[in-house]
C-alpha positions in Angstrom: 172.3 -6.0 53.7 169.8 -4.4 55.9 168.9 -8.2 57.9 172.8 -8.5 58.2 173.7 -5.6 59.8 170.4 -6.0 62.1 172.1 -9.7 62.6 175.4 -8.7 63.6 173.8 -6.0 66.2 171.7 -8.5 68.0 174.3 -11.2 68.6 176.1 -8.1 69.7 173.9 -6.4 72.2 176.2 -7.5 75.1 179.1 -5.5 73.9 176.6 -2.8 72.8 175.1 -2.4 76.4 178.5 -1.9 77.7 179.1 0.3 75.5 176.2 2.5 76.2 177.4 1.9 79.8 180.3 4.7 79.3 179.7 7.9 79.6 182.7 9.0 77.0 182.3 7.0 73.6 185.8 7.7 71.7 186.0 8.0 68.1 188.3 5.1 67.7 185.7 2.9 69.6 183.3 3.7 66.8 185.3 3.1 64.3 186.2 -0.1 65.7 182.4 -1.0 66.1 181.5 -0.1 62.5 184.5 -1.7 61.0 183.7 -5.2 63.5 180.4 -4.5 61.6 181.7 -4.2 57.7 184.2 -7.1 58.5 181.5 -9.4 59.2 178.9 -8.2 56.5 181.2 -8.9 53.7 184.3 -11.1 55.2 187.1 -8.0 53.9 189.2 -7.4 57.1 191.6 -4.5 57.1 195.4 -5.3 56.4 195.4 -3.4 60.2 194.4 -6.5 61.5 197.2 -9.4 60.5 195.9 -12.6 59.4 197.2 -16.0 61.9 201.1 -17.3 60.5 200.7 -19.1 57.9 197.0 -18.4 57.2 196.2 -18.5 53.2 194.2 -15.7 52.2 192.1 -13.7 49.3 193.9 -10.1 49.2 193.1 -6.9 47.5 195.6 -4.3 46.8 195.3 -0.7 46.7 196.4 -1.3 42.5 193.0 -3.4 42.2 194.7 -6.3 42.1 192.9 -9.6 44.0 194.7 -12.7 44.3 196.1 -15.2 47.1 198.4 -15.3 49.1 199.8 -16.9 52.9 200.9 -14.8 55.2 204.0 -15.1 57.3 204.2 -13.3 61.0 207.9 -13.8 60.9 208.4 -11.2 58.0 204.9 -9.6 58.3 204.9 -10.1 54.7 202.0 -12.0 52.4 204.2 -14.5 50.2 202.7 -15.5 46.4 204.0 -18.4 44.6 207.3 -17.1 46.6 207.3 -13.8 46.5 207.1 -11.5 49.2 204.4 -8.8 48.9 204.7 -5.6 51.6 201.3 -5.5 53.4 202.0 -1.8 52.3 200.2 -2.4 49.3 197.5 -4.5 50.6 193.8 -3.0 52.0 191.9 -6.0 52.6 192.1 -9.8 52.9 189.8 -12.0 53.8 190.0 -15.9 54.9 189.6 -18.1 52.0 186.9 -20.5 52.4 187.2 -23.8 53.5 187.9 -26.5 50.9 185.1 -28.9 49.8 184.3 -32.3 51.4 184.1 -35.4 49.6 185.3 -36.3 45.8 184.1 -35.4 43.0 180.3 -34.5 44.4 
């Protein structure tokens, strides 16, 4: 995990150099940087940052349920088998991986 964090920091050096030039760094700025780092490491995104419209995602609820859903921006809901799930119950989501290429490889 340490290597992933260092790689993440190295790829964002221009961002950090701009932040370091600021005389006052807000708590929100630092929180955003840390959340971006954690998102890049494990792939989970806070539900406060919504997926793209119609994007299929893996989500986790505050009750521990993990499932897949499609996000609908027009209703600001996640749809699972036609049911609408309120984002209030969801804590994090991550994009589903690409489908496998080829036939029965």
